[in-house]
C-alpha positions as semicolon CSV with decimal commas, in nm:
position;residue;x (nm);y (nm);z (nm)
1;M;-0,541;-2,370;0,190
2;S;-0,360;-2,704;0,148
3;T;-0,225;-2,902;0,444
4;R;0,124;-2,877;0,303
5;T;0,099;-2,499;0,296
6;G;-0,016;-2,498;0,658
7;R;0,276;-2,714;0,768
8;D;0,525;-2,505;0,578
9;V;0,410;-2,171;0,720
10;L;0,670;-2,181;0,998
11;G;0,953;-2,227;0,748
12;R;0,816;-1,956;0,518
13;G;0,769;-1,725;0,811
14;L;1,126;-1,776;0,927
15;R;1,246;-1,699;0,573
16;V;1,052;-1,370;0,584
17;L;1,219;-1,287;0,917
18;G;1,559;-1,381;0,771
19;R;1,498;-1,144;0,481
20;A;1,408;-0,868;0,725
21;I;1,722;-0,929;0,934
22;R;1,945;-0,917;0,624
23;T;1,781;-0,590;0,523
24;E;1,829;-0,418;0,862
25;P;2,113;-0,608;1,037
26;R;2,237;-0,322;1,258
27;L;1,898;-0,247;1,409
28;F;1,838;-0,617;1,467
29;V;2,172;-0,647;1,650
30;I;2,088;-0,346;1,869
31;G;1,748;-0,489;1,959
32;T;1,884;-0,839;2,018
33;L;2,171;-0,719;2,239
34;G;1,926;-0,516;2,446
35;S;1,693;-0,814;2,478
36;S;1,974;-1,056;2,562
37;L;2,100;-0,821;2,832
38;F;1,747;-0,798;2,970
39;G;1,721;-1,180;2,984
40;L;2,052;-1,220;3,162
41;L;1,951;-0,949;3,409
42;V;1,626;-1,139;3,479
43;I;1,835;-1,442;3,577
44;A;2,074;-1,228;3,780
45;N;1,782;-1,062;3,956
46;S;1,638;-1,399;4,057
47;Y;1,967;-1,500;4,218
48;V;1,994;-1,164;4,393
49;V;1,642;-1,217;4,531
50;G;1,742;-1,567;4,644
51;A;2,057;-1,435;4,811
52;V;1,861;-1,164;4,989
53;I;1,601;-1,412;5,117
54;G;1,852;-1,681;5,212
55;H;2,130;-1,466;5,359
56;V;1,950;-1,158;5,488
57;V;1,576;-1,210;5,545
58;V;1,590;-1,560;5,697
59;P;1,883;-1,472;5,935
60;S;1,702;-1,152;6,032
61;F;1,399;-1,352;6,147
62;S;1,614;-1,599;6,335
63;E;1,839;-1,335;6,497
64;G;1,576;-1,063;6,529
65;R;1,790;-0,785;6,382
66;T;1,899;-0,642;6,046
67;G;2,215;-0,443;5,972
68;A;2,194;-0,106;5,795
69;A;2,492;-0,193;5,576
70;E;2,321;-0,507;5,453
71;L;2,002;-0,317;5,366
72;G;2,205;-0,052;5,182
73;L;2,384;-0,320;4,983
74;I;2,053;-0,485;4,892
75;A;1,906;-0,152;4,780
76;A;2,213;-0,072;4,570
77;A;2,199;-0,415;4,403
78;F;1,831;-0,383;4,312
79;I;1,869;-0,023;4,190
80;G;2,172;-0,115;3,978
81;I;1,994;-0,411;3,816
82;S;1,683;-0,197;3,759
83;L;1,884;0,076;3,583
84;L;2,053;-0,181;3,362
85;R;1,715;-0,335;3,279
86;V;1,580;0,007;3,181
87;A;1,875;0,053;2,946
88;S;1,828;-0,294;2,800
89;I;1,455;-0,239;2,742
90;F;1,531;0,094;2,573
91;G;1,783;-0,072;2,340
92;R;1,548;-0,358;2,262
93;R;1,249;-0,141;2,180
94;L;1,454;0,116;1,993
95;G;1,607;-0,149;1,767
96;A;1,282;-0,341;1,715
97;G;1,070;-0,031;1,657
98;F;1,307;0,133;1,412
99;M;1,356;-0,197;1,232
100;Q;0,983;-0,260;1,192
101;F;0,890;0,089;1,077
102;R;1,185;0,120;0,840
103;L;1,099;-0,212;0,676
104;Q;0,735;-0,110;0,640
105;A;0,834;0,225;0,489
106;R;1,082;0,057;0,252
107;Y;0,828;-0,190;0,117
108;R;0,545;0,063;0,097
109;R;0,772;0,271;-0,127
110;A;0,865;-0,041;-0,326
111;V;0,499;-0,135;-0,379
112;T;0,411;0,223;-0,477
113;R;0,700;0,241;-0,725
114;R;0,585;-0,090;-0,872
115;Y;0,232;0,043;-0,909
116;L;0,366;0,344;-1,098
117;A;0,574;0,121;-1,328
118;L;0,294;-0,122;-1,414
119;P;0,070;-0,027;-1,707
120;P;-0,299;0,066;-1,670
121;A;-0,397;-0,271;-1,819
122;W;-0,257;-0,439;-1,505
123;H;-0,436;-0,196;-1,274
124;Q;-0,765;-0,257;-1,452
125;R;-0,746;-0,624;-1,354
126;H;-0,716;-0,541;-0,982
127;A;-0,967;-0,364;-0,759
128;T;-0,860;-0,032;-0,608
129;G;-0,929;-0,155;-0,257
130;T;-0,706;-0,459;-0,310
131;L;-0,420;-0,240;-0,429
132;L;-0,457;-0,014;-0,126
133;S;-0,462;-0,319;0,099
134;N;-0,139;-0,446;-0,062
135;A;0,039;-0,116;0,002
136;N;-0,095;-0,068;0,354
137;S;-0,230;-0,358;0,560
138;D;-0,035;-0,631;0,375
139;V;0,297;-0,450;0,419
140;E;0,210;-0,388;0,784
141;A;0,115;-0,754;0,835
142;A;0,435;-0,879;0,671
143;F;0,650;-0,717;0,939
144;V;0,428;-0,744;1,247
145;P;0,655;-1,017;1,399
146;I;0,954;-0,780;1,383
147;A;0,843;-0,593;1,697
148;P;0,872;-0,898;1,930
149;L;1,149;-1,068;1,729
150;P;1,454;-0,927;1,919
151;F;1,269;-0,997;2,246
152;A;1,213;-1,358;2,135
153;V;1,579;-1,404;2,036
154;G;1,690;-1,255;2,368
155;T;1,446;-1,490;2,543
156;I;1,615;-1,790;2,379
157;V;1,949;-1,663;2,513
158;M;1,787;-1,622;2,853
159;I;1,642;-1,976;2,846
160;L;1,980;-2,129;2,758
161;A;2,149;-1,932;3,034
162;A;1,870;-2,027;3,275
163;V;1,908;-2,399;3,199
164;V;2,285;-2,380;3,254
165;S;2,239;-2,191;3,582
166;L;1,974;-2,443;3,693
167;F;2,213;-2,734;3,639
168;F;2,476;-2,552;3,844
169;T;2,216;-2,498;4,117
170;D;2,041;-2,837;4,131
171;W;2,007;-3,101;3,860
172;V;1,663;-3,218;3,981
173;L;1,512;-2,870;3,948
174;A;1,697;-2,825;3,618
175;M;1,505;-3,124;3,479
176;V;1,182;-2,932;3,532
177;G;1,314;-2,660;3,302
178;V;1,442;-2,919;3,051
179;C;1,090;-3,063;3,031
180;L;0,909;-2,729;3,039
181;F;1,096;-2,535;2,770
182;P;1,061;-2,795;2,489
183;L;0,693;-2,820;2,580
184;L;0,657;-2,446;2,527
185;F;0,827;-2,462;2,188
186;G;0,618;-2,762;2,083
187;M;0,298;-2,586;2,178
188;N;0,402;-2,283;1,975
189;Y;0,467;-2,504;1,672
190;I;0,126;-2,673;1,697
191;Y;-0,037;-2,334;1,738
192;S;0,130;-2,189;1,427
193;R;0,011;-2,483;1,215
194;R;-0,348;-2,442;1,330
195;M;-0,344;-2,062;1,315
196;S;-0,189;-2,037;0,966
197;P;-0,500;-2,101;0,751
198;R;-0,712;-1,879;0,974
199;Q;-0,470;-1,584;0,955
200;I;-0,421;-1,615;0,579
201;R;-0,796;-1,625;0,518
202;A;-0,850;-1,323;0,744
203;Q;-0,582;-1,127;0,557
204;Q;-0,741;-1,213;0,221
205;L;-1,083;-1,108;0,348
206;R;-0,941;-0,775;0,468
207;G;-0,835;-0,702;0,111
208;R;-1,177;-0,806;-0,021
209;V;-1,362;-0,584;0,227
210;S;-1,136;-0,293;0,134
211;A;-1,201;-0,355;-0,237
212;V;-1,581;-0,360;-0,193
213;A;-1,572;-0,049;0,026
214;H;-1,371;0,150;-0,227
215;E;-1,598;0,039;-0,510
216;S;-1,889;0,184;-0,316
217;F;-1,698;0,505;-0,240
218;D;-1,595;0,554;-0,602
219;G;-1,947;0,487;-0,726
220;A;-2,125;0,683;-0,453
221;L;-2,299;0,917;-0,696
222;V;-2,424;0,631;-0,911
223;V;-2,543;0,440;-0,605
224;K;-2,736;0,740;-0,472
225;T;-2,879;0,829;-0,812
226;M;-3,008;0,476;-0,866
227;G;-3,129;0,441;-0,507
228;R;-2,915;0,131;-0,445
229;E;-2,785;0,221;-0,098
230;A;-2,959;-0,077;0,064
231;D;-2,823;-0,320;-0,195
232;E;-2,469;-0,186;-0,151
233;S;-2,504;-0,216;0,226
234;K;-2,615;-0,579;0,190
235;R;-2,326;-0,655;-0,047
236;F;-2,079;-0,499;0,197
237;Q;-2,240;-0,679;0,492
238;V;-2,178;-1,020;0,332
239;H;-1,803;-0,960;0,310
240;V;-1,783;-0,793;0,651
241;T;-1,963;-1,090;0,806
242;E;-1,713;-1,328;0,648
243;L;-1,425;-1,121;0,787
244;R;-1,589;-1,108;1,129
245;D;-1,630;-1,486;1,137
246;A;-1,269;-1,535;1,026
247;L;-1,140;-1,302;1,299
248;I;-1,360;-1,474;1,559
249;S;-1,203;-1,804;1,454
250;V;-0,860;-1,649;1,505
251;G;-0,966;-1,513;1,843
252;R;-1,103;-1,846;1,962
253;L;-0,781;-2,029;1,885
254;R;-0,576;-1,754;2,045
255;G;-0,808;-1,762;2,347
256;L;-0,727;-2,131;2,391
257;F;-0,355;-2,091;2,331
258;D;-0,279;-1,789;2,549
259;P;-0,405;-1,938;2,880
260;L;-0,206;-2,256;2,817
261;M;0,107;-2,049;2,757
262;D;0,041;-1,861;3,081
263;A;-0,026;-2,180;3,274
264;L;0,290;-2,371;3,183
265;P;0,540;-2,146;3,370
266;S;0,304;-2,148;3,669
267;I;0,295;-2,527;3,660
268;G;0,676;-2,523;3,642
269;T;0,692;-2,297;3,947
270;L;0,461;-2,532;4,141
271;A;0,675;-2,832;4,043
272;V;0,991;-2,648;4,153
273;L;0,838;-2,564;4,492
274;L;0,727;-2,925;4,551
275;L;1,056;-3,078;4,443
276;G;1,253;-2,797;4,606
277;A;1,087;-2,856;4,942
278;W;1,189;-3,222;4,924
279;R;1,545;-3,133;4,817
280;L;1,561;-2,874;5,095
281;Q;1,466;-3,137;5,354
282;T;1,739;-3,371;5,227
283;G;1,995;-3,094;5,253
284;A;2,075;-3,098;4,880
285;L;1,949;-2,742;4,842
286;T;1,967;-2,418;5,040
287;V;1,682;-2,172;5,098
288;A;1,860;-1,913;4,880
289;E;1,891;-2,157;4,591
290;L;1,527;-2,269;4,616
291;V;1,398;-1,911;4,622
292;S;1,620;-1,820;4,323
293;V;1,491;-2,108;4,112
294;A;1,125;-2,053;4,208
295;F;1,150;-1,681;4,140
296;L;1,319;-1,752;3,806
297;F;1,030;-1,972;3,691
298;T;0,785;-1,705;3,805
299;V;0,941;-1,427;3,596
300;L;1,002;-1,650;3,293
301;A;0,634;-1,645;3,197
302;F;0,631;-1,302;3,036
303;P;0,957;-1,322;2,833
304;V;0,868;-1,671;2,705
305;R;0,545;-1,524;2,570
306;A;0,757;-1,323;2,324
307;I;0,834;-1,644;2,137
308;G;0,461;-1,712;2,121
309;W;0,396;-1,363;1,987
310;V;0,640;-1,414;1,701
311;V;0,505;-1,758;1,616
312;A;0,145;-1,639;1,646
313;E;0,203;-1,361;1,395
314;L;0,399;-1,571;1,143
315;P;0,089;-1,691;0,950
316;R;-0,034;-1,334;0,909
317;S;0,319;-1,224;0,818
318;V;0,345;-1,493;0,549
319;A;0,006;-1,398;0,404
320;G;0,097;-1,029;0,390
321;W;0,446;-1,097;0,251
322;E;0,319;-1,321;-0,030
323;R;0,056;-1,065;-0,131
324;V;0,321;-0,793;-0,136
325;Q;0,558;-1,014;-0,336
326;A;0,282;-1,082;-0,589
327;V;0,280;-0,709;-0,663
328;L;0,658;-0,671;-0,671
329;A;0,689;-0,971;-0,904
330;A;0,406;-0,862;-1,135
331;D;0,505;-0,840;-1,500
332;G;0,368;-0,646;-1,794
333;D;0,602;-0,347;-1,784
334;L;0,620;-0,137;-2,096
335;A;0,970;-0,149;-2,242
336;Y;1,112;0,183;-2,361
337;G;1,373;0,265;-2,622
338;T;1,635;0,539;-2,635
339;A;1,515;0,752;-2,925
340;E;1,470;1,126;-2,876
341;P;1,257;1,332;-3,120
342;A;1,475;1,571;-3,316
343;A;1,193;1,812;-3,396
344;S;1,065;2,089;-3,170
345;G;0,724;2,253;-3,162
346;P;0,396;2,067;-3,220
347;A;0,433;1,694;-3,284
348;A;0,270;1,482;-3,553
349;L;0,080;1,171;-3,440
350;T;0,022;0,875;-3,672
351;F;-0,188;0,560;-3,628
352;D;-0,098;0,297;-3,887
353;Q;-0,317;-0,017;-3,913
354;V;-0,365;-0,044;-3,538
355;H;-0,555;-0,335;-3,384
356;F;-0,626;-0,367;-3,012
357;S;-0,813;-0,590;-2,767
358;Y;-0,835;-0,594;-2,387
359;G;-0,676;-0,916;-2,266
360;E;-0,840;-1,223;-2,413
361;G;-1,156;-1,033;-2,507
362;A;-1,285;-0,941;-2,848
363;E;-1,095;-0,689;-3,059
364;V;-1,217;-0,334;-2,991
365;L;-1,012;-0,151;-3,256
366;H;-0,982;-0,273;-3,614
367;D;-0,725;-0,140;-3,860
368;I;-0,719;0,216;-3,725
369;S;-0,521;0,454;-3,946
370;F;-0,521;0,835;-3,930
371;T;-0,283;1,126;-3,872
372;V;-0,281;1,433;-3,651
373;P;-0,060;1,676;-3,847
374;A;0,182;1,892;-3,650
375;G;0,006;2,198;-3,511
376;K;-0,341;2,080;-3,610
377;T;-0,649;1,979;-3,413
378;V;-0,819;1,649;-3,492
379;A;-1,150;1,548;-3,333
380;L;-1,247;1,186;-3,263
381;V;-1,623;1,143;-3,294
382;G;-1,822;0,826;-3,240
383;A;-2,094;0,666;-3,035
384;T;-2,029;0,530;-2,686
385;G;-1,815;0,215;-2,711
386;S;-1,672;0,299;-3,052
387;G;-1,312;0,303;-2,918
388;K;-1,240;0,674;-2,869
389;S;-1,095;0,645;-2,516
390;T;-0,889;0,342;-2,621
391;I;-0,736;0,546;-2,904
392;A;-0,659;0,824;-2,656
393;S;-0,478;0,575;-2,430
394;L;-0,282;0,435;-2,725
395;A;-0,181;0,786;-2,835
396;V;0,013;0,845;-2,511
397;R;0,115;0,480;-2,472
398;L;-0,079;0,388;-2,164
399;V;-0,125;0,060;-2,354
400;D;0,039;-0,089;-2,664
401;P;-0,154;-0,208;-2,971
402;D;-0,181;-0,578;-3,056
403;S;-0,052;-0,493;-3,402
404;G;0,019;-0,184;-3,607
405;T;0,216;0,126;-3,512
406;V;0,151;0,445;-3,318
407;S;0,424;0,701;-3,380
408;V;0,516;1,059;-3,292
409;D;0,718;1,251;-3,552
410;G;0,774;0,923;-3,734
411;I;0,920;0,744;-3,428
412;A;0,723;0,446;-3,294
413;L;0,622;0,510;-2,932
414;P;0,802;0,196;-2,796
415;D;1,127;0,331;-2,946
416;L;1,106;0,658;-2,752
417;S;1,273;0,691;-2,413
418;E;1,039;0,717;-2,118
419;Q;1,140;1,078;-2,055
420;A;1,097;1,173;-2,421
421;L;0,748;1,024;-2,432
422;A;0,642;1,189;-2,106
423;S;0,765;1,532;-2,216
424;A;0,622;1,507;-2,569
425;T;0,268;1,389;-2,486
426;A;0,002;1,460;-2,226
427;L;-0,340;1,304;-2,168
428;V;-0,628;1,482;-1,999
429;P;-0,871;1,202;-1,901
430;Q;-1,246;1,205;-1,907
431;I;-1,271;1,184;-1,528
432;P;-1,042;1,446;-1,368
433;F;-0,832;1,352;-1,067
434;I;-0,735;1,622;-0,820
435;F;-0,478;1,560;-0,547
436;D;-0,537;1,666;-0,187
437;D;-0,297;1,957;-0,233
438;T;-0,287;2,324;-0,325
439;V;-0,374;2,457;-0,669
440;R;-0,001;2,510;-0,732
441;G;0,080;2,152;-0,630
442;N;-0,190;2,014;-0,858
443;V;-0,074;2,216;-1,158
444;T;0,304;2,201;-1,129
445;L;0,349;1,856;-0,966
446;D;0,689;1,992;-0,854
447;R;0,821;1,954;-1,210
448;E;1,149;2,118;-1,293
449;G;1,095;2,467;-1,436
450;A;0,726;2,471;-1,340
451;D;0,729;2,795;-1,140
452;D;0,442;3,029;-1,060
453;A;0,468;3,199;-1,399
454;A;0,434;2,860;-1,572
455;A;0,138;2,773;-1,348
456;W;-0,046;3,096;-1,432
457;R;0,028;3,048;-1,803
458;A;-0,122;2,698;-1,793
459;L;-0,424;2,821;-1,596
460;R;-0,477;3,099;-1,850
461;L;-0,474;2,857;-2,144
462;A;-0,718;2,630;-1,958
463;Q;-0,949;2,925;-1,886
464;A;-0,896;2,863;-1,514
465;E;-0,705;3,181;-1,431
466;G;-1,020;3,370;-1,335
467;F;-1,164;3,131;-1,078
468;V;-0,821;3,052;-0,927
469;A;-0,750;3,424;-0,879
470;K;-1,077;3,451;-0,683
471;L;-0,993;3,164;-0,449
472;P;-0,909;3,271;-0,090
473;D;-0,537;3,198;-0,122
474;G;-0,493;3,186;-0,499
475;L;-0,234;2,926;-0,594
476;E;-0,191;2,835;-0,227
477;T;-0,557;2,735;-0,185
478;A;-0,599;2,374;-0,069
479;V;-0,862;2,206;-0,285
480;G;-0,936;1,902;-0,067
481;E;-0,945;1,530;-0,141
482;R;-1,023;1,484;-0,513
483;G;-1,099;1,855;-0,536
484;T;-1,412;1,845;-0,322
485;S;-1,411;2,225;-0,289
486;L;-1,427;2,270;-0,669
487;S;-1,707;2,222;-0,921
488;G;-1,686;1,958;-1,194
489;G;-1,592;2,214;-1,458
490;Q;-1,326;2,369;-1,234
491;R;-1,173;2,026;-1,169
492;Q;-1,156;1,958;-1,543
493;R;-0,989;2,292;-1,615
494;L;-0,740;2,238;-1,333
495;T;-0,654;1,895;-1,476
496;L;-0,608;2,050;-1,820
497;A;-0,379;2,317;-1,671
498;R;-0,171;2,042;-1,512
499;A;-0,114;1,884;-1,854
500;L;-0,033;2,218;-2,015
501;A;0,219;2,309;-1,743
502;G;0,445;2,036;-1,881
503;R;0,444;2,207;-2,225
504;P;0,355;1,892;-2,423
505;R;0,396;1,883;-2,799
506;L;0,092;1,658;-2,836
507;L;-0,216;1,710;-2,619
508;V;-0,480;1,436;-2,602
509;L;-0,817;1,542;-2,459
510;D;-1,045;1,248;-2,377
511;D;-1,377;1,431;-2,345
512;A;-1,189;1,648;-2,096
513;T;-1,425;1,947;-2,105
514;S;-1,761;1,769;-2,079
515;A;-1,847;1,942;-1,749
516;V;-1,752;2,288;-1,880
517;D;-1,997;2,539;-2,020
518;P;-1,997;2,526;-2,405
519;R;-1,879;2,886;-2,431
520;V;-1,591;2,821;-2,192
521;E;-1,507;2,502;-2,383
522;A;-1,493;2,698;-2,710
523;A;-1,262;2,953;-2,544
524;I;-1,037;2,672;-2,416
525;L;-1,003;2,510;-2,758
526;A;-0,947;2,846;-2,922
527;S;-0,662;2,924;-2,681
528;L;-0,513;2,577;-2,731
529;R;-0,511;2,628;-3,108
530;G;-0,302;2,941;-3,065
531;H;0,075;2,958;-3,089
532;E;0,121;2,990;-2,712
533;A;0,007;2,633;-2,645
534;G;0,253;2,497;-2,902
535;A;0,083;2,157;-2,927
536;S;-0,102;1,939;-3,172
537;I;-0,439;1,833;-3,033
538;L;-0,633;1,507;-3,051
539;V;-0,970;1,567;-2,887
540;V;-1,254;1,326;-2,813
541;A;-1,558;1,546;-2,872
542;Y;-1,936;1,529;-2,901
543;R;-2,052;1,895;-2,902
544;R;-2,100;2,039;-3,249
545;A;-1,931;2,366;-3,153
546;T;-1,625;2,175;-3,031
547;I;-1,612;1,949;-3,336
548;A;-1,646;2,245;-3,573
549;L;-1,326;2,399;-3,429
550;A;-1,120;2,095;-3,535
551;D;-0,918;2,102;-3,857
552;E;-1,021;1,744;-3,927
553;V;-1,266;1,491;-3,787
554;V;-1,213;1,114;-3,757
555;Y;-1,550;0,937;-3,744
556;L;-1,557;0,597;-3,569
557;E;-1,813;0,318;-3,567
558;D;-1,762;-0,009;-3,376
559;G;-1,387;0,036;-3,350
560;K;-1,333;0,125;-3,716
561;V;-1,253;0,452;-3,893
562;V;-1,556;0,506;-4,117
563;A;-1,459;0,843;-4,258
564;T;-1,226;1,141;-4,215
565;G;-1,263;1,498;-4,327
566;T;-1,388;1,835;-4,213
567;H;-1,698;1,863;-4,000
568;A;-1,895;2,021;-4,286
569;H;-1,787;1,750;-4,531
570;L;-1,890;1,465;-4,298
571;M;-2,221;1,630;-4,217
572;A;-2,295;1,635;-4,589
573;T;-2,168;1,288;-4,681
574;E;-2,208;1,060;-4,375
575;P;-2,567;0,999;-4,257
576;G;-2,445;0,815;-3,943
577;Y;-2,225;1,107;-3,848
578;L;-2,509;1,354;-3,908
579;N;-2,749;1,152;-3,695
580;L;-2,493;1,116;-3,413
581;V;-2,401;1,485;-3,395
582;T;-2,768;1,583;-3,420
583;A;-2,855;1,342;-3,138
584;Y;-2,585;1,494;-2,920
585;E;-2,720;1,840;-2,997
586;K;-3,078;1,741;-2,909
587;S;-2,956;1,580;-2,587
588;E;-2,775;1,900;-2,486
589;H;-3,085;2,107;-2,562
590;V;-3,299;1,884;-2,338
591;E;-3,044;1,913;-2,058
592;E;-3,049;2,294;-2,085
593;L;-3,429;2,299;-2,068
594;T;-3,445;2,071;-1,764
595;S;-3,156;2,229;-1,571
């Protein structure tokens, strides 16, 4: 990090705090008033202690007696101040706590909404762990200084009041405070400059560790299958070691800073006692006044630390805030139109001279043109890497083509409103995702009109009605994180039912039944071709039985449409197609023999 950035961290941190105060002004005022009252009561308490020592304790020793009325008055004074301090602490913590947690909740929702608005192309450029870190630890870090902020502001009020009261008490002792307080602020400033690069690096490394960890979690099956557990552990250890070293660096600097902050008020107290003893001998100061000032310096140590807490957390706050803002300011949103399809029933899908590439990479689709007629089933067939999944993403507008047009019922997808596109199309991806919810929650997603009858209809079409009915609680059965209690085929059928519950007019299946038994898959496609489903179907397929059920087949090679026609026609006229389908069939046969 540049030197300029390190020097500017205090200003950037204060701007973050200013933004937070403008967002939650009422809670900040409540916390600050409580803290200010607490600070003034600390000063008042020190003068009460001084008065008690000077006017009650010392005379009692000299006279050898103490009046009951005086003791009662002392007790009442201390109890009254204590009750007021309890109320002030309650107000301070209530305001600060509510302010911090509300800000964190607000920005977590903002980051999540931004994630949902950004297209998959943006998500593909960012690791899952980094995105989780942005929404969780970065948001938390951005508002960590909010908790001690009202306390720090109240402490400043207390320091100003203390300096004024010191000058009214004795100008010589007041000079100790005038020298001490700027020294405390200066030390905090130096600390923030030195801590800034360490905190920012630690926050970045947290995101990196999270990203590596989630990569390992997501690829756990691959790692175990390939026997790469040790390699993954070593890769993770490298990043964890870097984070550990960064946090140790933070701890070392904090370990040097904290004792100095603790020592300064103690040094001030010692200076007050030495100077106060001299002033007492000269008659310029009374015992009560000396005790009040000494006690005041003693109790100032803890509140003054609040300023250090805020300054200490500013570098981390700036790092978290800037990472959050990078998400909120991210561009690449898909613009939507206002068109609404006039037709009802199954939709027609058309690809017209579509070209597509991922970022600055090579073009993966070249001049793709084909049609899925309304109410028909079209199968996409091609070798791995031929562009089938990319076409599926384009069909539901997860991404836009570089050139050419993808349209539904003759309307280009960018011209459709977001609601119209979402209700007209549905994609069932190759890898199913199941929420940690009930079967009903996974199928209906709380969509309007998606009641139990709609859920059972969708499950029936997806050939999932049977196994769901046998679950312990039926629709109310919790399926666990990512559907851990379900088999691969059950997860795929549940994901398909979720898409069907929305009654789409165009259903895109990206190899969505690969984990399902071939007979069940044939039953699923047969039910989807019926009138009850009411959708046109674009299916990425490799099983011959699945392909044969399609009305038309689009054969792809290296991102190009090589041929279209019925399965029988392509088997007779396209050697590449024949070899591919035959290879798939042989592969399935080997799997059956070895399973």
